[in-house]
Structure formats: structure tokens, C-alpha cells
C-alpha positions in Angstrom: -22.1 -12.7 12.7 -19.8 -15.2 9.9 -17.1 -13.3 8.8 -18.5 -14.2 5.1 -21.9 -13.9 4.9 -22.8 -10.2 4.8 -26.0 -9.0 6.3 -27.8 -6.1 4.5 -30.5 -4.1 4.8 -32.6 -2.9 1.7 -30.7 0.5 0.6 -27.7 -1.6 0.5 -29.0 -4.0 -2.3 -27.9 -1.5 -6.1 -24.2 -1.5 -4.4 -23.7 -5.3 -3.0 -25.9 -7.6 -4.9 -27.1 -5.7 -8.7 -23.6 -4.1 -9.0 -21.6 -6.9 -7.6 -18.6 -8.1 -9.9 -19.1 -11.7 -8.5 -23.0 -14.2 -8.2 -24.7 -13.6 -5.1 -27.0 -15.7 -3.2 -28.7 -13.5 -1.5 -31.2 -15.4 1.4 -34.2 -13.7 2.7 -34.5 -14.6 5.5 -36.9 -14.2 9.4 -35.3 -14.4 12.5 -38.0 -16.4 14.5 -38.2 -18.9 10.5 -37.3 -23.2 11.5 -36.5 -24.0 7.6 -34.2 -20.5 7.8 -32.2 -21.6 10.0 -32.1 -24.8 9.4 -30.5 -23.7 5.9 -28.1 -21.6 7.9 -25.4 -23.7 8.9 -25.5 -24.3 5.1 -25.2 -21.8 3.8 -22.5 -20.7 6.2 -20.6 -23.5 5.2 -21.0 -23.1 1.2 -20.0 -19.2 1.9 -16.6 -20.0 2.5 -17.1 -23.3 0.6 -16.8 -20.3 -2.8 -15.3 -16.9 -0.8 -13.8 -15.4 -3.9 -16.2 -16.9 -6.4 -19.5 -16.0 -5.1 -20.6 -13.9 -2.4 -23.4 -14.6 0.0 -25.8 -11.8 1.8 -29.0 -12.1 4.5 -31.8 -10.0 4.5 -34.4 -10.3 6.6 -37.9 -10.0 5.1 -39.3 -8.4 9.3 -36.9 -5.2 8.5 -36.9 -4.6 4.4 -40.4 -5.5 3.7 -40.2 -2.8 0.9 -37.1 -4.8 -1.5 -39.2 -8.6 0.3 -42.2 -7.2 -1.9 -40.1 -6.0 -4.4 -38.8 -9.8 -5.5 -42.6 -11.2 -4.5 -41.4 -13.0 -1.2 -44.2 -14.8 -0.3 -42.5 -17.9 1.3 -38.9 -17.8 3.1 -36.6 -19.7 3.1 -36.1 -17.9 -0.3 -32.4 -18.1 -1.3 -32.4 -16.3 -4.8 -29.0 -16.5 -7.3 -27.9 -13.2 -9.2 -25.7 -13.7 -11.2 -24.9 -9.5 -13.2 -28.0 -7.8 -11.7 -29.7 -10.4 -13.2 -32.2 -12.9 -11.1 -30.4 -16.7 -11.9 -32.7 -19.3 -10.2 -34.7 -19.6 -6.8 -34.4 -21.8 -4.0 -38.3 -21.5 -2.2 -37.9 -23.7 1.3 -35.4 -25.7 3.3 -33.4 -27.7 1.3 -30.7 -30.1 0.8 -27.2 -28.4 0.5 -26.7 -30.3 -2.3 -29.7 -28.1 -4.3 -27.9 -25.5 -3.6 -24.5 -26.6 -4.4 -26.0 -27.5 -7.5 -27.7 -23.8 -8.2 -24.1 -22.8 -6.9 -21.6 -24.9 -9.7 -23.8 -23.6 -12.6 -23.5 -20.0 -11.1 -19.9 -19.8 -10.8 -19.6 -21.8 -13.9 -21.6 -18.6 -16.2 -19.6 -15.9 -14.7 
């Protein structure tokens, strides 16, 4: 368990993501998903690098199917970047760390 990435359930989504004062990176994943496991260390590193500038949360799509459906999650990993309660950007699949970093830079400059 990470001290900079928080695992949340759908009932905490409003409080932890929508009403967050910080930009939020939401990783929709599943335990069985290989690409999800590939990006986990990248998100872990970025969560430490952006501590205090952005919040990182993980949502297990198997346990939160209603929430995943609400956001139209069709493939995992899907990483959504929220600012002021709204989706600002989306990355689907395993991508290089530089892509996540570029999205984070853009997100944290807006807030």
C-alpha cells in the first residue's frame, strides 16, 4: 500500500475527487490487468514527485462497476486527470512516463 496513492471506493469519489482542492489523477484499474501493473510504479513515482501539488487515487473497476460505467470506462488502465471536479484529460492504456508527466504539468499549472 502506498502512502501517496489512495485506494478509494465509489462512495468516496465525490469527497476525494470532485471536491478536492488539488488536481486529482484517478487510475481506474483491476488487479488482474497486466498493463495496469506496468503503469503502477510510474504513478507511484509521480505521486511522490507531485506530493502537495496533485492527489493520486486508484479505483478498482471490478469493485466499482457503477462508477466505471458512469465514466464510460471500456478499457483499463484508464487514467483520468481531474481539476475543479471536472475531467481535464484522459490516458487509456500503458503509456510512457513522459506522457503522464506532461499531463500532470499541464494540470498543475492550471490550478
